[in-house]
MARFISE-358170 format. One line per 4 residues: number of its first residue (from 1); their letters; for each residue x, y, z of C-alpha. Coordinates in nm, 4 decimals. Layout:
N
NUM) A) X Y Z; ...
//
This chain:
499
1) MEVP) 4.7660 -2.8422 -4.4999; 5.0162 -2.7579 -4.2945; 5.0504 -2.9515 -3.9503; 5.0500 -2.7257 -3.6623
5) SDHD) 5.3595 -2.7839 -3.4676; 5.3676 -2.8043 -3.0755; 5.5123 -2.4951 -3.0178; 5.2551 -2.3536 -3.2312
9) ILLA) 4.9575 -2.5867 -2.9948; 5.0795 -2.4543 -2.6862; 5.0901 -2.1052 -2.7697; 4.7576 -2.1728 -2.8903
13) LGED) 4.6486 -2.2940 -2.5831; 4.8351 -2.0078 -2.3799; 4.6290 -1.7445 -2.6090; 4.2381 -1.9020 -2.5223
17) LPVG) 4.3142 -2.0339 -2.1413; 4.0855 -1.8324 -1.9181; 4.3005 -1.7753 -1.6790; 4.5930 -1.4831 -1.7150
21) IWIA) 4.9769 -1.6216 -1.7844; 5.2578 -1.4079 -1.7228; 5.6064 -1.6195 -1.7843; 5.9419 -1.3894 -1.7274
25) RAPD) 6.2872 -1.5004 -1.7275; 6.4803 -1.5348 -1.3931; 6.6178 -1.3336 -1.2449; 6.5238 -1.0289 -1.3708
29) AALI) 6.1540 -1.0403 -1.4610; 6.2457 -1.0010 -1.8295; 5.9213 -1.0645 -2.0201; 5.8746 -1.4089 -2.2091
33) FANP) 5.4634 -1.4050 -2.2826; 5.1543 -1.2847 -2.1433; 4.8137 -1.3946 -2.2754; 4.5145 -1.1795 -2.3335
37) MFTE) 4.3681 -1.2687 -2.0287; 4.6455 -1.1332 -1.8462; 4.6063 -0.8350 -1.9773; 4.2101 -0.8421 -1.9513
41) IVGM) 4.2469 -0.8911 -1.5424; 4.5154 -0.6931 -1.4657; 4.3528 -0.3746 -1.7366; 4.6804 -0.3237 -1.9126
45) KAPD) 4.9758 -0.4781 -2.1587; 5.2616 -0.6837 -1.9172; 5.5565 -0.4150 -1.9339; 5.9036 -0.5946 -2.0802
49) RCQF) 6.0270 -0.6014 -1.7475; 5.8467 -0.5818 -1.3734; 6.0884 -0.6630 -1.1111; 6.0826 -0.3580 -0.9152
53) GCSE) 5.8001 -0.0990 -0.8635; 5.5533 -0.3651 -0.9449; 5.2903 -0.2806 -0.6739; 5.2708 0.0590 -0.7986
57) RYGL) 5.2485 0.0152 -1.1745; 4.9908 -0.2488 -1.1344; 4.8137 -0.1018 -0.8329; 4.8652 -0.3969 -0.6616
61) VTRD) 4.7085 -0.3916 -0.3254; 4.5884 -0.6044 -0.0363; 4.2316 -0.6964 0.0353; 4.2051 -0.4227 0.3243
65) GGRY) 4.3571 -0.1609 0.0566; 4.6890 -0.1380 0.1572; 5.0432 -0.1144 -0.1133; 5.1393 -0.4680 -0.1440
69) PETR) 5.4358 -0.5506 -0.0032; 5.7018 -0.5819 -0.3282; 5.8365 -0.8707 -0.1507; 5.5314 -1.0695 -0.1113
73) LPFQ) 5.4649 -1.0733 -0.4972; 5.4416 -1.4255 -0.6593; 5.7587 -1.3479 -0.8613; 5.9568 -1.2125 -0.5574
77) RAMS) 5.8081 -1.4958 -0.3204; 5.8661 -1.7944 -0.6259; 6.2062 -1.7193 -0.6580; 6.3204 -1.6462 -0.2686
81) ERRT) 6.1443 -1.9759 -0.1548; 6.2280 -2.1860 -0.4207; 5.8937 -2.3024 -0.4353; 5.5574 -2.3056 -0.5674
85) VVID) 5.3368 -2.0729 -0.4147; 4.9766 -1.9521 -0.4166; 4.9254 -1.6484 -0.3093; 4.5256 -1.5617 -0.1970
89) DLTI) 4.5330 -1.1523 -0.0691; 4.6063 -0.9788 -0.3760; 4.3691 -0.7371 -0.5115; 4.4083 -0.5020 -0.8219
93) RRRD) 4.3077 -0.1241 -0.8433; 4.3129 -0.0843 -1.2125; 4.3200 0.2302 -1.4011; 3.9839 0.2447 -1.5127
97) GRRV) 3.8468 0.1971 -1.1737; 3.7824 -0.1465 -1.1734; 3.8619 -0.3701 -0.8990; 3.9437 -0.7333 -0.9287
101) DIRA) 4.0672 -0.9547 -0.6498; 4.3179 -1.2411 -0.7971; 4.4398 -1.5644 -0.6501; 4.7722 -1.5733 -0.7943
105) VARP) 5.0134 -1.8676 -0.8498; 5.3912 -1.8683 -0.9273; 5.5984 -2.1859 -1.0013; 5.9750 -2.1651 -1.0458
109) VGEP) 6.0941 -2.3721 -1.3492; 6.5351 -2.5002 -1.3533; 6.7584 -2.5353 -1.1427; 6.8969 -2.2880 -1.1257
113) ITHV) 6.5787 -2.0979 -1.1829; 6.5891 -2.0363 -1.5228; 6.1909 -1.8707 -1.5637; 5.8868 -1.8137 -1.3383
117) ITTL) 5.5695 -1.9383 -1.4354; 5.2667 -1.6948 -1.2603; 4.8982 -1.7705 -1.3280; 4.6106 -1.5348 -1.2467
121) FDVT) 4.2707 -1.6372 -1.1858; 4.0134 -1.3190 -1.1193; 3.8082 -1.4504 -0.8135; 3.6060 -1.1281 -0.7875
125) REVS) 3.3008 -1.3128 -0.7442; 3.3906 -1.5494 -0.4566; 3.5445 -1.2738 -0.2758; 3.1911 -1.0968 -0.2849
129) SERA) 3.0641 -1.3566 -0.2223; 3.2517 -1.4334 0.1011; 3.2842 -1.0731 0.1871; 2.8687 -1.0193 0.1661
133) RLET) 2.8790 -1.4197 0.3927; 3.1325 -1.2535 0.6690; 2.8796 -0.9017 0.6682; 2.5737 -1.0995 0.6973
137) EQRL) 2.7086 -1.2876 1.0038; 2.8771 -0.9996 1.1308; 2.4868 -0.8251 1.1154; 2.3481 -1.1521 1.2720
141) RRAQ) 2.5890 -1.1378 1.5494; 2.5125 -0.7523 1.5914; 2.1334 -0.8857 1.5511; 2.1879 -1.1416 1.8368
145) RLEA) 2.3610 -0.9243 2.0740; 2.0782 -0.6974 2.0492; 1.8083 -0.9170 2.1415; 1.9940 -1.0003 2.3943
149) IGTL) 2.0519 -0.6695 2.5303; 1.6320 -0.6649 2.4422; 1.5682 -0.9436 2.6413; 1.7647 -0.8398 2.9426
153) AGGI) 1.6092 -0.4679 2.9319; 1.2660 -0.6068 2.8865; 1.3669 -0.8307 3.2252; 1.4724 -0.5198 3.4234
157) AHDF) 1.2187 -0.3197 3.2713; 0.9541 -0.5672 3.4187; 1.1057 -0.5690 3.7614; 1.1774 -0.1755 3.7483
161) NNLI) 0.8073 -0.1107 3.6635; 0.6766 -0.3534 3.9711; 0.9332 -0.0906 4.1853; 0.7211 0.2234 4.0412
165) FGVK) 0.4269 0.0267 4.0416; 0.4423 -0.0500 4.4049; 0.5663 0.3431 4.4696; 0.3269 0.4920 4.2496
169) LVTA) 0.0020 0.3326 4.4259; 0.1273 0.3373 4.7902; 0.1792 0.7521 4.6970; -0.1462 0.7613 4.5363
173) ELAL) -0.2805 0.6316 4.8637; -0.1214 0.8555 5.0798; -0.1888 1.1509 4.8388; -0.5599 1.0708 4.8982
177) SEPD) -0.6123 1.1151 5.2680; -0.3152 1.3670 5.2985; -0.5069 1.6937 5.4545; -0.1414 1.8769 5.4575
181) PKRR) -0.1262 2.0951 5.1630; 0.2588 2.0687 5.1834; 0.2748 1.6939 5.2114; 0.0220 1.6180 4.9424
185) AALD) 0.2652 1.8685 4.7336; 0.5615 1.6016 4.8098; 0.3233 1.3244 4.7854; 0.2350 1.4644 4.4044
189) QIDE) 0.6009 1.5069 4.3224; 0.7139 1.1513 4.4105; 0.4231 1.0496 4.1791; 0.5944 1.3132 3.9191
193) ITER) 0.9048 1.1104 3.9377; 0.7294 0.7760 3.9284; 0.6012 0.8910 3.5712; 0.9015 1.0007 3.4259
197) SATL) 1.0794 0.6789 3.5484; 0.8048 0.4682 3.3656; 0.8827 0.6896 3.0878; 1.2384 0.6373 3.0524
201) TRSL) 1.2150 0.2571 3.1020; 0.9510 0.2314 2.8169; 1.1850 0.4310 2.6019; 1.4615 0.2132 2.6876
205) VAFT) 1.3404 -0.1278 2.5226; 1.1263 0.0660 2.3061; 1.3129 -0.0322 1.9657; 1.2878 -0.4317 2.1439
209) RRGE) 0.9245 -0.4135 2.1063; 0.6918 -0.5155 1.7917; 0.3516 -0.4156 1.9371; 0.0267 -0.3461 1.7697
213) QRAT) -0.0306 0.0363 1.7156; -0.2305 0.1978 1.9587; -0.3017 0.5510 1.8455; -0.3868 0.8312 2.0943
217) PISV) -0.2947 1.1931 2.1258; 0.0260 1.2468 2.2132; 0.2614 1.5528 2.2552; 0.5560 1.4736 1.9959
221) SDVV) 0.7448 1.7337 2.2147; 0.6882 1.5568 2.5762; 0.8070 1.2257 2.3948; 1.1552 1.4243 2.3018
225) TAMS) 1.1711 1.5616 2.6529; 1.1149 1.2004 2.8195; 1.3940 1.0723 2.5805; 1.6269 1.3587 2.6067
229) ELLT) 1.8442 1.1648 2.8978; 1.7939 0.8304 2.7110; 1.9294 1.0306 2.3710; 2.2083 1.2009 2.5423
233) RTLR) 2.3443 0.8902 2.7112; 2.3093 0.7170 2.3819; 2.5445 1.0042 2.1859; 2.8048 1.0191 2.4397
237) GVEL) 3.0407 1.2703 2.2868; 2.8493 1.4443 2.0674; 2.6705 1.8270 2.1303; 2.3202 1.7038 2.1396
241) SFEL) 2.0822 1.9714 2.1924; 1.6818 2.0231 2.1707; 1.5024 2.3303 2.0079; 1.1350 2.2018 2.1445
245) EATE) 0.8894 2.5013 1.9190; 0.5995 2.2652 1.8052; 0.2675 2.4562 1.8832; 0.0594 2.2917 2.1889
249) RGIV) 0.3787 2.0878 2.2249; 0.3007 1.9469 1.8922; -0.0282 1.6813 1.9695; -0.0572 1.4209 1.6720
253) IADQ) -0.2350 1.1171 1.6889; -0.0001 0.7971 1.7311; 0.1244 0.4825 1.9316; 0.3875 0.6177 2.1544
257) TQLE) 0.6047 0.3695 2.1590; 0.6719 0.3531 1.7898; 0.6894 0.7349 1.8065; 0.9802 0.6696 2.0416
261) QVVM) 1.1484 0.4574 1.8160; 1.1016 0.7243 1.4976; 1.3032 0.9377 1.8012; 1.5693 0.6990 1.8763
265) NLVL) 1.6375 0.5835 1.5208; 1.6766 0.9216 1.3549; 1.8991 1.0057 1.6836; 2.1183 0.7033 1.6311
269) NARD) 2.1384 0.7951 1.2387; 2.3163 1.0815 1.3403; 2.5368 0.9060 1.5458; 2.9141 0.9935 1.3236
273) ATHV) 2.8148 1.3941 1.3920; 2.9986 1.5968 1.6397; 2.6529 1.8604 1.6898; 2.2967 1.7151 1.6606
277) IVRT) 1.9722 1.9303 1.6935; 1.6674 1.7834 1.7701; 1.3706 2.0262 1.6856; 0.9893 2.0022 1.7244
281) GDVT) 0.7606 2.2600 1.4862; 0.4836 2.3239 1.2339; 0.4344 2.2943 0.9270; 0.1336 2.4215 0.6717
285) SSGH) 0.0671 2.2753 0.3764; -0.1315 2.4484 0.1128; -0.1850 2.1767 -0.1280; -0.5557 2.1236 0.0105
289) PEPV) -0.8542 2.3194 0.0097; -0.8000 2.4191 0.3501; -0.4535 2.4761 0.4965; -0.3053 2.1585 0.6945
293) RFVA) -0.1062 2.1534 0.9812; 0.1742 1.9426 1.0812; 0.3652 1.8697 1.3422; 0.7671 1.8311 1.1935
297) LEVK) 1.0188 1.6698 1.4151; 1.3637 1.7114 1.3130; 1.6677 1.5700 1.3259; 1.9842 1.7901 1.1931
301) DDGP) 2.3145 1.6829 1.1898; 2.6769 1.8096 1.0974; 2.8158 1.4515 1.0359; 2.9049 1.2617 0.7007
305) GLLS) 2.5857 1.2398 0.5596; 2.3656 0.9006 0.4954; 2.6021 0.7279 0.2175; 2.8963 1.0518 0.1591
309) ASRD) 3.1503 0.9448 -0.0700; 3.3919 1.0218 0.2048; 3.3369 0.7630 0.4417; 3.5284 0.4343 0.4062
313) PDIV) 3.3439 0.1951 0.1427; 3.4043 -0.1199 0.3429; 3.2642 0.0659 0.6619; 2.9470 0.1741 0.4369
317) AVDG) 2.8822 -0.1710 0.2997; 2.8478 -0.2977 0.6526; 2.7531 0.0678 0.8609; 2.5054 0.1270 0.5626
321) ADHA) 2.3234 -0.1470 0.5920; 2.2399 -0.1123 0.9574; 2.1692 0.2863 0.8371; 1.9483 0.1891 0.6051
325) TDLA) 1.7208 -0.0915 0.8279; 1.7221 0.2229 1.0859; 1.5711 0.4300 0.8628; 1.3206 0.1626 0.6543
329) AVFG) 1.1478 0.1303 1.0040; 1.1173 0.5705 1.0460; 0.9546 0.5587 0.7033; 0.7213 0.2482 0.7511
333) IVER) 0.6452 0.3558 1.0705; 0.5926 0.7343 0.9779; 0.3821 0.6112 0.6474; 0.1481 0.3821 0.8727
337) HGGS) 0.0584 0.7484 1.0551; -0.0124 0.9050 0.7293; 0.2931 1.1186 0.7572; 0.5793 1.1316 0.5204
341) VEVD) 0.9634 1.1827 0.5543; 1.1891 1.4523 0.3780; 1.5891 1.4603 0.3178; 1.7259 1.7984 0.3639
345) AGIN) 2.0707 1.9500 0.4513; 2.1977 1.9309 0.7867; 2.3812 2.2089 1.0294; 2.5388 2.4513 0.8338
349) GRGT) 2.5600 2.3251 0.5139; 2.6892 2.0054 0.6171; 2.5602 1.6429 0.7490; 2.1827 1.5856 0.6833
353) TMRV) 1.8642 1.6783 0.7774; 1.5942 1.3741 0.8444; 1.2405 1.5577 0.8748; 0.9220 1.3960 1.0210
357) LLPA) 0.5957 1.5393 0.9114; 0.2986 1.3991 1.1285; -0.0624 1.5083 1.0846; -0.1215 1.7808 1.3845
361) VRRA) -0.4747 1.7470 1.5548; -0.6131 2.0463 1.7721; -0.7435 1.8278 2.0189; -0.5618 1.9150 2.3633
365) LAVR) -0.4217 1.6734 2.5898; -0.5806 1.5887 2.9347; -0.4781 1.7919 3.2002; -0.3946 1.5863 3.5261
369) SRTS) -0.6119 1.6904 3.7784; -0.6581 1.6323 4.1437; -0.8493 1.3283 4.2478; -1.0459 1.2743 4.6032
373) VADL) -1.1485 0.9607 4.7638; -1.5276 1.0463 4.6538; -1.4344 1.1072 4.3181; -1.3205 0.7681 4.2992
377) PRGS) -1.5531 0.4878 4.1997; -1.5570 0.2211 4.4799; -1.7439 -0.1304 4.4997; -1.7732 -0.4363 4.7066
381) GLIL) -1.7156 -0.7661 4.6945; -1.4035 -1.0105 4.6690; -1.1371 -0.9671 4.4063; -0.8376 -1.2243 4.3598
385) VIDD) -0.4858 -1.0862 4.3028; -0.2684 -1.3339 4.1063; 0.0724 -1.1772 4.1238; 0.4269 -1.3434 4.1443
389) DHMV) 0.5781 -1.0573 4.3065; 0.4758 -1.0002 4.6810; 0.5153 -0.6140 4.6513; 0.2589 -0.5927 4.3781
393) RKVV) 0.0047 -0.7898 4.5197; 0.0401 -0.6258 4.8760; -0.0072 -0.2435 4.6841; -0.2578 -0.3623 4.4524
397) AGSL) -0.4414 -0.5913 4.7765; -0.4229 -0.2354 4.9990; -0.5505 -0.0111 4.6507; -0.8760 -0.2328 4.6463
401) QSLG) -0.9590 -0.2768 4.9972; -0.9300 0.1321 5.0327; -1.1609 0.0704 4.7341; -1.4344 -0.0920 4.9373
405) YQVV) -1.3378 -0.4515 4.7978; -1.2119 -0.7510 4.9764; -0.9169 -0.9403 4.8656; -0.7975 -1.2983 4.8432
409) EAVS) -0.3928 -1.3461 4.6712; -0.2225 -1.5834 4.5626; 0.1149 -1.5978 4.4371; 0.1115 -1.8512 4.1267
413) GSEA) -0.1092 -1.9220 3.8747; -0.1654 -2.2508 3.9902; -0.2020 -2.1635 4.3503; -0.4878 -1.8828 4.1938
417) IEIY) -0.6779 -2.2424 3.9877; -0.7005 -2.3690 4.3397; -0.8440 -2.0721 4.5045; -1.1010 -1.9911 4.2087
421) RARH) -1.1932 -2.3298 4.1786; -1.2918 -2.3634 4.5627; -1.4278 -1.9862 4.5792; -1.5215 -1.9230 4.2317
425) AEIR) -1.8909 -1.8322 4.3473; -1.8164 -1.5684 4.5613; -1.5394 -1.3975 4.3590; -1.6438 -1.1099 4.1620
429) AVIL) -1.3421 -1.0455 3.9217; -0.9697 -1.1314 3.8663; -0.6496 -0.9324 3.8639; -0.3837 -1.0992 3.6535
433) DMVM) 0.0019 -1.0294 3.5945; 0.0690 -1.1086 3.2510; 0.4288 -1.2881 3.3625; 0.4692 -1.4485 3.6011
437) QGMP) 0.7542 -1.7739 3.6772; 0.5470 -2.1101 3.6283; 0.2257 -2.0820 3.5046; 0.2189 -1.7701 3.2663
441) GRAT) -0.0846 -1.5261 3.2176; -0.2266 -1.6768 2.9363; -0.2005 -2.0171 3.0751; -0.3920 -1.9132 3.4218
445) YLAL) -0.6452 -1.7437 3.2278; -0.7055 -2.0438 3.0170; -0.7825 -2.2461 3.3550; -0.9541 -1.9994 3.5430
449) RDID) -1.1616 -2.0323 3.1904; -1.2542 -2.4165 3.2151; -1.3642 -2.2947 3.5814; -1.6058 -2.0153 3.5057
453) RDVA) -1.6600 -1.9389 3.1364; -1.7531 -1.6292 3.2425; -1.4607 -1.4890 3.4615; -1.4124 -1.1184 3.4548
457) VLLM) -1.0442 -1.0465 3.4220; -0.8677 -0.7618 3.4299; -0.5206 -0.8091 3.2697; -0.1816 -0.6273 3.3970
461) SGHT) 0.1470 -0.5945 3.2066; 0.4757 -0.3851 3.2513; 0.4722 -0.3530 2.8713; 0.1727 -0.1424 2.6542
465) MNEQ) -0.0372 -0.3196 2.4214; 0.1961 -0.5864 2.2234; 0.1117 -0.9451 1.9728; 0.0929 -1.1483 2.3596
469) VQEI) -0.0871 -0.8806 2.5379; -0.3947 -0.8636 2.2338; -0.3923 -1.2611 2.2307; -0.5180 -1.3104 2.5652
473) LDLG) -0.7645 -1.0313 2.5210; -0.8634 -1.1926 2.2063; -0.9249 -1.5262 2.4406; -1.1637 -1.3375 2.6663
477) VRSF) -1.0173 -1.1288 2.8744; -1.2122 -0.8357 2.9481; -0.9769 -0.5386 3.0451; -0.5951 -0.4538 3.0492
481) VSKP) -0.3923 -0.2068 3.1985; 0.0007 -0.1204 3.1797; 0.1821 -0.1334 3.4870; 0.2116 0.1145 3.6374
485) YSIA) -0.1071 0.2609 3.6309; -0.2853 0.4869 3.9049; -0.5436 0.4442 4.1441; -0.7831 0.6096 3.9665
489) VLAA) -0.7236 0.3890 3.6684; -0.7483 0.0222 3.8958; -1.0460 0.2180 4.0243; -1.2395 0.3052 3.6722
493) AMAE) -1.1238 -0.0551 3.5450; -1.2925 -0.2299 3.8744; -1.6324 -0.0300 3.8356; -1.6375 -0.1176 3.4650
497) LTQ) -1.5210 -0.5273 3.5436; -1.7718 -0.5831 3.8313; -2.0699 -0.3774 3.7314
//
């Protein structure tokens, strides 16, 4: 049997190595040897000579897609720097469309240099993993920023709600006893302004809240109207128009906070457009024994579409994940409300139309009527009001006194416990704020319950029903109201609590 020569063994080793090998003569880069793995990595046979024009011939680009400079290629650098160089930022866009990230090591041989040996390593998986890690970190940082913004917004909303609450109750008290029609109309206008302010605040923090679903009859058109100013400010530089055409303002059974989140997410999904139309309308389905009417909420845009091929793929990889998360939330909320989501062409055939269909109801929204002092349920007895906000305590106490109750105030949970321990026999009910400095509402309630198992508590919060509120209610709190509330709501709640 013929014994292989050293040359044959080295040649066989080069043929079988799992790395690309390219050996060229210096200084003209004339090809000496290229193994099969080199051809597999670059997607083509090595040319006889590749001293100039290699970037274009091989499709060599940087990691971010720019043309790779000829002077920075492995052969040229090894020749100019006269040392072994490692290049870690090289990508090949092969002619078959495949993208291969490589690490190249070029070593000059001889003195003077006679050859350059270049080895190529396919590091596509490694680079993809690193890119995914960086994208994950970027999304995490974005989520942390949003969480911080949400926390800040929640704190501002709490304080703002307290201010609105004070104005609302004082205005209501004045309006109830105001005989002059013009002044009464002015007070009603102030009340309307505080109601709009509360709605705007609720819209601002809707996407940061994860609450229990609290479905009530609600107008889709009214929700969009209340959010219009916030949406316009959110999409600065985008032409935003509204076409609210739903019959009877589009009444559905829905959780207002979650419906606001749907509107916000759909509009944010169109943030790359130049023109966005938010529309409400009617859709009748004939696929049932009796026609079923739906309220349609549409957001039309002329943007690049959900994942348009015209968009930069690297941007889509990061930004597309955020779009997908926003839309996933929309689909989940709509499904829980018994609705569906449709996708269609956008404005003038460009962009996207996202259409949400929710079952319509015939039940009309309650029309607010004027309440007089005589109409409000009155009461008597001592009420303990616990809130760390001086203004809130004073306006709640004043409203209770106008309804016939006596009031004792506590500025903190610990002070309330001392008062209740000494006077619980004569205190008929307690009004407790959920968020307070020091001892929060939950801990205060548990301490009050230790003194009297049957303590009657009305919990109030700047948030709507959520997990924290529900947790306290499950402990035995009898009633809950969301600030800002009217004097009529306070009167009804206290009458029920003290009966």
